[in-house]
C-alpha positions as a LaTeX table, in Angstrom:
\begin{tabular}{lrrr}
\hline
Residue & $x$ (\AA) & $y$ (\AA) & $z$ (\AA) \\
\hline
Asn1 & 8.10 & $-7.39$ & $-0.59$ \\
Thr2 & 6.99 & $-4.10$ & 1.01 \\
Trp3 & 3.34 & $-4.32$ & $-0.05$ \\
Ala4 & 2.63 & $-7.64$ & 1.67 \\
Thr5 & 5.60 & $-7.98$ & 4.05 \\
Ser6 & 6.82 & $-11.44$ & 4.97 \\
Tyr7 & 3.64 & $-11.84$ & 7.02 \\
Phe8 & 1.53 & $-12.25$ & 3.87 \\
His9 & 4.25 & $-13.35$ & 1.42 \\
Thr10 & 7.12 & $-15.60$ & 2.46 \\
Ala11 & 9.30 & $-14.74$ & $-0.52$ \\
Leu12 & 12.35 & $-16.86$ & 0.38 \\
Asp13 & 10.19 & $-19.97$ & 0.63 \\
Lys14 & 9.12 & $-19.43$ & $-2.98$ \\
Gly15 & 12.57 & $-19.47$ & $-4.52$ \\
Ile16 & 13.47 & $-15.80$ & $-4.14$ \\
Asp17 & 17.17 & $-15.17$ & $-3.41$ \\
Met18 & 16.76 & $-11.77$ & $-1.76$ \\
Ala19 & 13.66 & $-10.03$ & $-0.42$ \\
Ile20 & 13.79 & $-6.24$ & $-0.12$ \\
Leu21 & 11.43 & $-4.26$ & 2.09 \\
Ser22 & 10.92 & $-0.60$ & 2.82 \\
Cys23 & 10.62 & $-1.05$ & 6.58 \\
Thr24 & 9.52 & 2.59 & 6.74 \\
Lys25 & 6.06 & 1.31 & 5.90 \\
Tyr26 & 4.29 & $-1.68$ & 7.47 \\
Ile27 & 7.23 & $-3.06$ & 9.44 \\
Val28 & 7.66 & 0.14 & 11.47 \\
Gly29 & 3.97 & 0.95 & 11.12 \\
His30 & 3.94 & 4.33 & 12.85 \\
Ser31 & 5.31 & 6.68 & 10.16 \\
Asp32 & 8.28 & 7.76 & 12.27 \\
Val33 & 11.31 & 5.87 & 10.90 \\
Met34 & 13.04 & 5.59 & 7.52 \\
Met35 & 14.58 & 2.15 & 7.14 \\
Gly36 & 15.01 & $-0.68$ & 4.65 \\
Ser37 & 15.95 & $-4.33$ & 4.86 \\
Val38 & 17.29 & $-7.13$ & 2.68 \\
Thr39 & 16.75 & $-10.74$ & 3.70 \\
Thr40 & 18.56 & $-13.62$ & 2.02 \\
His41 & 19.50 & $-17.28$ & 2.32 \\
Glu42 & 22.73 & $-18.53$ & 3.90 \\
Lys43 & 24.25 & $-18.85$ & 0.41 \\
Tyr44 & 24.32 & $-15.08$ & $-0.11$ \\
Trp45 & 24.37 & $-13.82$ & 3.47 \\
Thr46 & 28.13 & $-13.31$ & 3.84 \\
Arg47 & 28.47 & $-11.35$ & 0.60 \\
Leu48 & 25.39 & $-9.26$ & 1.40 \\
Arg49 & 26.59 & $-8.48$ & 4.91 \\
Gln50 & 30.10 & $-7.56$ & 3.75 \\
Thr51 & 28.77 & $-5.29$ & 1.02 \\
Ala52 & 26.43 & $-3.51$ & 3.44 \\
Gln53 & 29.28 & $-2.94$ & 5.89 \\
Gln54 & 31.62 & $-1.65$ & 3.19 \\
Leu55 & 28.96 & 0.81 & 2.04 \\
Gly56 & 28.45 & 2.00 & 5.59 \\
Gln57 & 24.82 & 0.93 & 5.78 \\
Thr58 & 23.89 & 0.91 & 9.44 \\
Val59 & 20.82 & 1.47 & 11.59 \\
Ser60 & 20.75 & 3.70 & 14.65 \\
Pro61 & 19.81 & 2.15 & 18.02 \\
Asp62 & 16.67 & 4.29 & 18.25 \\
Asp63 & 15.47 & 3.29 & 14.78 \\
Ala64 & 16.19 & $-0.38$ & 15.52 \\
Tyr65 & 14.09 & $-0.11$ & 18.67 \\
Leu66 & 11.19 & 1.53 & 16.83 \\
Ala67 & 11.29 & $-1.17$ & 14.13 \\
Ser68 & 11.24 & $-3.90$ & 16.77 \\
Arg69 & 8.26 & $-2.14$ & 18.34 \\
Gly70 & 6.46 & $-2.32$ & 15.01 \\
Leu71 & 7.23 & $-6.01$ & 14.58 \\
Arg72 & 5.47 & $-6.77$ & 17.85 \\
Thr73 & 2.13 & $-5.67$ & 16.41 \\
Leu74 & 2.72 & $-6.53$ & 12.73 \\
Ser75 & 0.24 & $-9.40$ & 12.53 \\
Val76 & $-2.52$ & $-7.47$ & 14.29 \\
Arg77 & $-2.04$ & $-4.39$ & 12.10 \\
Met78 & $-1.76$ & $-6.29$ & 8.82 \\
Asn79 & $-4.95$ & $-8.21$ & 9.51 \\
Ala80 & $-6.73$ & $-4.94$ & 10.28 \\
His81 & $-5.35$ & $-3.21$ & 7.16 \\
Glu82 & $-6.45$ & $-6.14$ & 5.02 \\
Ala83 & $-10.00$ & $-6.39$ & 6.39 \\
Ser84 & $-10.68$ & $-2.66$ & 6.21 \\
Ala85 & $-9.16$ & $-2.21$ & 2.74 \\
Leu86 & $-11.16$ & $-5.10$ & 1.30 \\
Gln87 & $-14.40$ & $-3.77$ & 2.74 \\
Ile88 & $-13.69$ & $-0.33$ & 1.29 \\
Ala89 & $-12.60$ & $-1.74$ & $-2.07$ \\
Arg90 & $-15.85$ & $-3.69$ & $-2.39$ \\
Trp91 & $-17.82$ & $-0.58$ & $-1.43$ \\
Leu92 & $-16.03$ & 1.47 & $-4.07$ \\
Gln93 & $-17.02$ & $-1.10$ & $-6.68$ \\
Thr94 & $-20.66$ & $-0.14$ & $-6.10$ \\
Gln95 & $-20.17$ & 3.60 & $-6.59$ \\
Pro96 & $-21.35$ & 5.19 & $-9.86$ \\
Asp97 & $-18.36$ & 7.57 & $-10.09$ \\
Val98 & $-15.85$ & 4.71 & $-9.83$ \\
Ala99 & $-14.81$ & 3.07 & $-13.11$ \\
Gly100 & $-12.71$ & 0.29 & $-11.60$ \\
Val101 & $-10.95$ & $-0.91$ & $-8.45$ \\
Phe102 & $-7.46$ & $-2.42$ & $-8.49$ \\
His103 & $-7.04$ & $-4.62$ & $-5.44$ \\
Pro104 & $-5.29$ & $-7.96$ & $-6.08$ \\
Ala105 & $-7.50$ & $-9.82$ & $-3.60$ \\
Leu106 & $-10.58$ & $-9.01$ & $-5.69$ \\
Pro107 & $-11.35$ & $-11.75$ & $-8.25$ \\
Glu108 & $-11.96$ & $-9.09$ & $-10.93$ \\
Cys109 & $-8.49$ & $-7.58$ & $-10.56$ \\
Pro110 & $-5.84$ & $-8.39$ & $-13.19$ \\
Gly111 & $-3.25$ & $-10.71$ & $-11.65$ \\
His112 & $-5.63$ & $-12.01$ & $-8.99$ \\
His113 & $-4.57$ & $-15.58$ & $-9.78$ \\
Ile114 & $-0.95$ & $-14.71$ & $-8.98$ \\
Trp115 & $-1.95$ & $-13.14$ & $-5.67$ \\
Lys116 & $-4.08$ & $-16.17$ & $-4.81$ \\
Arg117 & $-1.23$ & $-18.52$ & $-5.66$ \\
Asp118 & 1.56 & $-16.80$ & $-3.74$ \\
Phe119 & 0.02 & $-14.66$ & $-0.97$ \\
Thr120 & $-1.85$ & $-15.45$ & 2.21 \\
Gly121 & $-3.33$ & $-11.96$ & 2.59 \\
Ala122 & $-3.39$ & $-8.40$ & 1.32 \\
Ser123 & $-2.31$ & $-5.07$ & 2.75 \\
Gly124 & $-4.10$ & $-1.73$ & 2.86 \\
Leu125 & $-2.68$ & $-0.26$ & $-0.36$ \\
Phe126 & $-4.78$ & $-0.31$ & $-3.53$ \\
Ser127 & $-6.17$ & 2.07 & $-6.14$ \\
Phe128 & $-9.33$ & 2.93 & $-8.03$ \\
Ile129 & $-10.26$ & 4.90 & $-11.12$ \\
His130 & $-12.38$ & 8.00 & $-10.62$ \\
Lys131 & $-14.44$ & 8.72 & $-13.72$ \\
Gly132 & $-13.72$ & 12.44 & $-13.52$ \\
Asp133 & $-10.79$ & 14.37 & $-14.93$ \\
Ala134 & $-7.74$ & 15.48 & $-12.96$ \\
Ala135 & $-9.51$ & 18.55 & $-11.56$ \\
Thr136 & $-12.45$ & 16.46 & $-10.33$ \\
Ala137 & $-10.10$ & 13.93 & $-8.76$ \\
Ala138 & $-8.25$ & 16.76 & $-7.03$ \\
Ala139 & $-11.56$ & 18.04 & $-5.68$ \\
Phe140 & $-12.26$ & 14.55 & $-4.35$ \\
Val141 & $-8.93$ & 14.33 & $-2.53$ \\
Asp142 & $-9.27$ & 17.87 & $-1.18$ \\
Ala143 & $-12.70$ & 17.05 & 0.24 \\
Leu144 & $-11.42$ & 14.10 & 2.28 \\
Glu145 & $-11.27$ & 14.79 & 6.00 \\
Leu146 & $-9.86$ & 11.57 & 7.47 \\
Phe147 & $-7.31$ & 10.86 & 4.72 \\
Gly148 & $-3.98$ & 12.61 & 4.55 \\
Ile149 & $-2.13$ & 13.31 & 1.30 \\
Gly150 & 1.26 & 11.64 & 1.01 \\
Tyr151 & 3.51 & 9.44 & $-1.09$ \\
Ser152 & 4.47 & 7.10 & 1.71 \\
Trp153 & 2.11 & 4.48 & 3.10 \\
Gly154 & 1.95 & 1.57 & 5.50 \\
Gly155 & 1.46 & 3.61 & 8.66 \\
Phe156 & $-1.54$ & 3.87 & 10.96 \\
Glu157 & $-3.12$ & 6.76 & 9.04 \\
Ser158 & $-5.11$ & 6.57 & 5.80 \\
Leu159 & $-3.76$ & 8.39 & 2.75 \\
Ala160 & $-5.11$ & 9.33 & $-0.68$ \\
Leu161 & $-3.12$ & 10.46 & $-3.70$ \\
Pro162 & $-3.99$ & 11.03 & $-7.38$ \\
Val163 & $-1.41$ & 9.31 & $-9.58$ \\
Gln164 & $-0.67$ & 9.45 & $-13.29$ \\
Pro165 & 0.63 & 6.06 & $-14.50$ \\
Glu166 & 0.52 & 7.24 & $-18.11$ \\
Lys167 & 3.55 & 9.43 & $-17.37$ \\
Tyr168 & 5.71 & 6.64 & $-15.97$ \\
Arg169 & 4.78 & 3.35 & $-17.63$ \\
Ser170 & 7.16 & 2.31 & $-20.41$ \\
Ala171 & 6.47 & $-1.35$ & $-21.18$ \\
Val172 & 2.68 & $-1.13$ & $-21.50$ \\
Ala173 & 0.78 & 2.09 & $-22.11$ \\
Trp174 & $-1.91$ & 3.23 & $-19.66$ \\
Glu175 & $-5.02$ & 3.83 & $-21.73$ \\
Lys176 & $-7.84$ & 3.77 & $-19.20$ \\
Glu177 & $-10.11$ & 6.79 & $-18.97$ \\
Gly178 & $-10.50$ & 8.67 & $-15.73$ \\
Thr179 & $-8.04$ & 9.44 & $-12.95$ \\
Leu180 & $-6.28$ & 6.83 & $-10.85$ \\
Ile181 & $-6.36$ & 7.46 & $-7.10$ \\
Arg182 & $-4.17$ & 5.46 & $-4.74$ \\
Leu183 & $-5.49$ & 4.73 & $-1.25$ \\
Gln184 & $-3.64$ & 3.56 & 1.81 \\
Ile185 & $-6.22$ & 2.30 & 4.29 \\
Gly186 & $-4.99$ & 2.84 & 7.81 \\
Leu187 & $-6.31$ & 1.79 & 11.18 \\
Glu188 & $-9.19$ & 4.22 & 11.55 \\
Asp189 & $-12.75$ & 2.92 & 11.86 \\
Thr190 & $-13.79$ & 1.44 & 8.51 \\
Asp191 & $-17.30$ & 2.88 & 8.56 \\
Asp192 & $-15.87$ & 6.33 & 9.23 \\
Leu193 & $-13.52$ & 5.99 & 6.26 \\
Ile194 & $-16.36$ & 4.89 & 3.97 \\
Ala195 & $-18.46$ & 7.84 & 5.11 \\
Asp196 & $-15.56$ & 10.18 & 4.37 \\
Leu197 & $-15.02$ & 8.68 & 0.91 \\
Asn198 & $-18.74$ & 8.95 & 0.22 \\
Gln199 & $-18.98$ & 12.65 & 1.09 \\
Ala200 & $-15.84$ & 13.35 & $-0.95$ \\
Leu201 & $-17.30$ & 11.59 & $-4.00$ \\
Ile202 & $-20.46$ & 13.69 & $-3.64$ \\
Thr203 & $-18.43$ & 16.88 & $-3.29$ \\
Ala204 & $-16.30$ & 16.05 & $-6.30$ \\
Gly205 & $-19.44$ & 15.29 & $-8.32$ \\
Arg206 & $-20.80$ & 18.74 & $-7.53$ \\
Ala207 & $-17.47$ & 20.32 & $-8.50$ \\
\hline
\end{tabular}
């Protein structure tokens, strides 16, 4: 449940036995702690707690404090991530060098009906297809000034990363043309982020 957190998806209320989150991301929210969590019903709590203790899974006092700090602003940050990411996703849909945008809150996105059924909001993580090849996509990412490059996400800063789903998918092949780029929309000004994406698309087009 890392993508939406329990703020946008109350997993246990929908029949899920255990909800797992990478708290490193939106829960902590400041990119300074590595932590995970498992939440469960009373039926499984004792077994889960005993197993965690036997495996030596503990959290330091400092990390617990930083996670509690993040929880205090979770709703404010998630609402901001959602609003900014949706605005940027809709803008990307209008760009000639973009072949598609994958954001579950967009009606055109595959699986939108599942998101609409089970979620009350969306986070800042989504992806789009750049029409160029891998070199052009790399030029796009390199040209970004406000986006960092990183595998993690869910913090205050925006990130961009070219990904290659064709190398990892096993059940269904990835056959779309172009290069998939994953974006994490942080808490920077939305207009500034759009301007940065725009100049990077222009730079990549020239490359």
